[in-house]
N, C-alpha and C positions, 0 to 999 in steps of 0.2 A: 460558793462553788469554785472560785479561783484557787483558794488554798488547797482544796481537794484535788484540783488538777495537778498541782505540783507533787502531791503525795502519791496519787495514782500512778503518774508517770515514773516516779522514783521506785515504786513497788514493781512496776512492769520491768524497768531496767534491771532491778535486782534479780528478778526471776529469770530474765534472759541471761544475765551473767552467770547465774547458778546453773542454768541449762547448758551453757557452753562448757563450763567447768565439769559438769556431770558427764558430758560426752567425752571430753578429753581424758578425764581420769579413768572412765570405764574402758576406753580403748587402749590406754597405756599402762594399766595396772592389772596384773594377772591375779594378785592376791585379793580376794573379796574383802577381807578384813581391812587391808591397807586402803582399798578403794573407799570403803565406808568412812574410815578415819579421815582421809583427805577431803572427802566431800563434806564431812562434818566441820572441818576447819574452814572451808570456803564459806559455808552457810553461816557458821558461828561468827566468823570474822566480819562478814557483811552486816549481820544483825547488830553486832557490837558497834560498828561504825555508824549505823543508823541511830542507835541509841545515843551515841556521843553527839552526833549532829543535832538530834532533838533536844538533848539536855542543854547544849550550848545555845541553841537558838531560842529555847523557851526561857532560859535564865535571864535574857536581856543583856548578858555580858558583852555580846558581839555588837549590840546596838550603840556603839560608841566609835565615832570616826576620828578620834584623836590619835596621835602617834604614841607608841608604835602601833601599826595597823593590826587590829585584833583578828578579824576574820581571815585575812590572807595568811597570817602566821599560824592560826589555830585550825584552819580548815584546808586551805589550798596547799600550803607548804607540806603538811604531813602526807596528804594524798599524792603529791608529786614525788616526795621522797620515797614513798612506798613503791610507786611506779618505777622509779629509777633503779631501786635495789632489786625489786622482783624481776623485772625484765632483764637486768644484767645477770642475775644469778641463774635465770632459766632460759637464757637465749639459745642454749644448745640442748635443752630438754626434749625428750622424745615426745612428750604429750603435745607439744606445740604443733608438731607436724600432723597430729590426728584431727585437728580442727579444720573443717573445710575452709579454704582460703576466702571464699566469697562471703562467708558469715561475718567475718571481721570488717569487711568493707560495707556490706549492707547495714551493719549495726549503726553506722553514723547517720542513717536516715532519721533516727529518733529526734534529731536536733530540729527538725521541722516543727515538732510539737512544742519544744522549748520556746522557739522564736514566736510561735503562735500565742503561747501563754504570755510572753513578754508584751504583746500588743494589748492584751486585756489588763496586764499589770500596769502599763502606762496609763490606760484609761482610768484605773483606780487611783492614780497618783502615787503609786508605790515604786515607780521606776522612771528614770529620766529618758526622754525620747532619743537622746544621742546614742544610747547603747542598743538601739533597735534598728530595723531596716530604715526607719525614718531618719536615722543619723548615718553612722558608718559601719553598722553591723550587717554584713551580707551573708551571715551563716545560713539563713533560710534558703538562699539560692544554692549554696554548696550542698546542703542536706537534700534538697529536692532533686539535684542532679545525680547524687550518689547512686541511687538504684540503677540508673541508666548506665553509669560507668561500670558498676559491678556486673551488670548483665552483659554488656558488650565485651568485657575482658574475660569473664569466667564462664558464662553460659554460651554466648554466641561465638566467642573466640575471635571477634572482629578487631579487637585492639590488643596490643602486646601487654604483657604483665607489667612492663615498665610504667605503663599508664596508671596502674593501680598504686604502684610505689609513689609516683609523682602526686597522685590524688591524695594519698595519706599526708604527704608533705604540705600540700595546699591546705588540707584540713587543719593541720597543726598551726599553720600560719594564720588561718582565720581565727582560731582560738586565741592565739597570741594577741591579735589585734583587739579581740573582744576583752581580754583581760586588761589590755592597755586602756581601753575605753572606760571600763569600770573603775580602774585604779585612778585614772586622771580625773574623772568626774567627781570621785569621792575625795581624793587626797590632794589633787592639784587642780582645783576648779578654776584657777586663774588662766589656765590654758583655754578655757571655754568662756572667758570674759566674766567670770563670777568671782565673788569674794568668799562665799561659803560653799560647802559641799552641795552638789546638785542631786545627790541620792537621798531619798527619804530614809529615815532610820528604820522604817517598817520593813524594808527589804532585807535588813540584817537580822530578822527574826524568823522563827520557824513558821511555815515550811519553806519560805523563800530561800533560806540558807542552803537548802538542798541543791540549789544550782551550783554554788561554789564548793559545797562539800562532797557532792556525789555525782551530779549529772555531768558537769563539765570535766571533772577529773576522770570519770569513766570513759569519756570520749578520748581523752589523752591516753589513757591506759590501753584502750583497744587499738588506737592508732599505733602505739609503740609495739604492741604484740604483732599487728599486721605487718609493720615494716620489718621486724625481725624475721617473721615467718617467710615473707616474700623474698627478702634479700638472701636469707639462708638457703631457701630452695633454689634460687638462681645460682648461688655458688656451687651447690651440689650438682646441679645440672651441667654446669660448665666443666667441673672436674670429671664427671662421667663422660662428657663428650671428648675431653682431652685424652682420656684413657682409650676410648674407642678409636 
């Protein structure tokens, strides 16, 4: 059941990302043929990435914690590179403004499920406790508070939009801490008073590699989109106010 949990969550996240893209493309593309082509690229790209993660995880190639670090280089680095290039190229794209701002903030709530799965993964002996709430991973607290922040900023209008921007930065900081926890427990165990890697090799196999290859990178990707969207909207509003 535990492996199925990671797979089901990954499928749900993929469907949500496709849904966001579907709406953005539909609202910003007048030509139906062009819209279908762009939607096909999104779905096809995500399916290919899923296939790549599955192939790498099932092959056992990533289940080796010697240097150079395999799963950071082959999963995390490509996903982060894609995010950097994509967001940079599309930071002024019209489609970004068509996505409801609160969607991209609410999205981060899915991390509650990841952290819950981590608890059961530790119980199975496939994850070290230091990378969960038992150690220094407070991501579940961040994710649990996210719906309230999004509601107060976007629905209730009780908090300024700057809070949503800051909340995205906090979310990225939390992810950076988690990456640091994983990297050090695997590759620098001496920091934790150990001589060998604290991470079981089983977590470097499919479907657990979905965390490093899809779930965590998707959170970074949506954080980046949200920050660009919110800061761009703020600049437009300021220019409009200056004109008036």
